[in-house]
N, C-alpha and C positions, 0 to 999 in steps of 0.2 A: 508926778514922779518920772524920772527919766528912765529910758528903756535900759535895762540891765543885760548885758551879754551873759549867756550861759556858757560855762566851760564845757567842752565835749563830754567829760564825764558826767556833769549835771544833766545834759541833754540826754544821754544815754540812759541815765538813771530814771528820768521822767518818762522816756518812750517805753522802758521796760514796765513801768508801773501801768501805763496806758495800754499796753498790750496784754495785760493780765485778762484772764477770762471774766466775762461778766459776772457780777454778783447776782443774786435773786432780785433785788431791786432793779437792777439794770435791765434784766430780762422782762420784768413787768413793764417798765417804761417803754422798752422796745415794742412790745405786745400792744400797748395802748396806742402808741404812734401808728403802728401798722393798721390795727383795726379802725383807727380814726381816719385812714385813708381808704381803706377797702370797703368798709361799710357804706359810706356815702357814695362811693363809686358804684356799688352794687344798686343802691337806691336810685341813683341816676339812670343806670341802665334799665332798671325795672320800670321807672316812670317815663322814660324818653318818649315813647309813643304817645302818651297822653300830655306831654308838655306843648304848650303852644310855641310857635316858631319864635315869638318875641316874648322875652321874659324880662322881670326886674333884674338889673345888673348893678343898681346903686341904690342905696337906702340913706334917708337922712337920719339925724340923731334920734328921732322918735321911732324909726324903724319903718317908716312909710316909704314906698318905692318912689324915687324921683329920677331914675334913669332906666332906660330899657334898651335891650339889644338881643342878639341871637342867643338861642338856648345853648349854642356850642360853647359860649363863654363859660359854661359850668365845667366843660372839660378842661378849659384853660386854667380854671381855678384848681381843679385836681392836679393838673401838671405842675402849678406852682407848689402845691402841696408835696408832690413827689420830688420835685427839684430841691425843696428845702430839706427834706428828709435825707436825700442823697448827699447833698452838701454837708449837712452836720454829721453824717454817718462817715464820710471819708475824710473829714477834718482830722481825725485821729492818725491818718497817715502822713500828715504834714510834719516836716521836722519840727521839733519842740521850739527852736528859735523864732518861729513864725507866731507863736502864741505870746499874747501880752497879758501877763497875770499882775494884778495889782499889789503884789507882795514881791519882796526880795527872796529869791530862791536860795536857800542855804542847805547845807548838808543835812540839817535837822528836820527840814520841811519837805525835801524832795519828794518823799513817797506821798505826803498829803496833797501836794501840788498836782502830782501825776494823777492821783486818784480824782481829784477835783476836775481836771482837764478830761479825764475819762467820763465822769458822770454828767458834767454840765450839758454837753450836747445831746444827751438822751433826754434830760429833763426839758430843754428847749424843744426837742423834736415833739415829745408828748404834748407840751403846752401849745405849740404852733399847730400841730396837726389837729388837736381837739378844737381850737378856736376856728380854723378854717372849715372843719367838718360841720360845726354848729352853723356857720355861715352858708354852706352849700345845702344843707338840709333845709335850713330855714328858707333859703331862696327857692328851692324846689316846692316847698309847701306854699309858699306865697303864689308861685306861678301856677299851681294846681288849684288855687282858691281854697286850700285847707287852712289857711290863716289869711288874715287881711294885711299884716305886717310881720316884720321880725320882731321877736320878743324884745321888749325894752331891756331885758336882762342879758341879751346875748352879747352885746359889745362890752357891757361890764364884766361879765363873767370871763369872757375871752381875754380882755386886757388884764383882769385880776390874775388869771393863770400865769400869763407872761411876766407880769410884774412880780408875782410870788417867786417864779424861777430866778429872776434877777436879783430879788432880795435875798434868796437862798445863797446865791453865789457870793453876794456881798458879805453876808454873815460868815459864810464858810471861809472867805479870804480873810476876814477880820480874826476869826479863830486861828487860822494858820499863822498870821503875822504875829499874834500874841503868844504863840506857843514856843 
């Protein structure tokens, strides 16, 4: 599909929809994403003095550690979490022309497209934050010898959450395009 230019009126209508106050579900998604950053950060701070200076920093597909590095890499991972959270939060302030939605924007679907653009970053924030949180907590547990490896379910659950967010986007855009 080729990129369709929005008229100034369409762009304003989408921005108005994106600027609406968050719905209850949006607040839940924000709280989930924020807690998924804060709780592992608190766990890291609490466990810091017990962590060895060298910890697992990479795991194979079975969850066994196969790369090691400084324990400070956990702060870098939390930094990535925070950066993704902020990026997805501030996306809403970009002009609507920077968004590439896989539907043709019409007068009939402007509000639904705007609502989708308002909610999707929140869904991704929650999915990405939860995935990275599971990785951080799992890494701390392995480093503290509370577990011998990352749970084999960890990668699957994390990827499934992100995949579900993308599938939700595809289903919603399909509904919008058929409306």
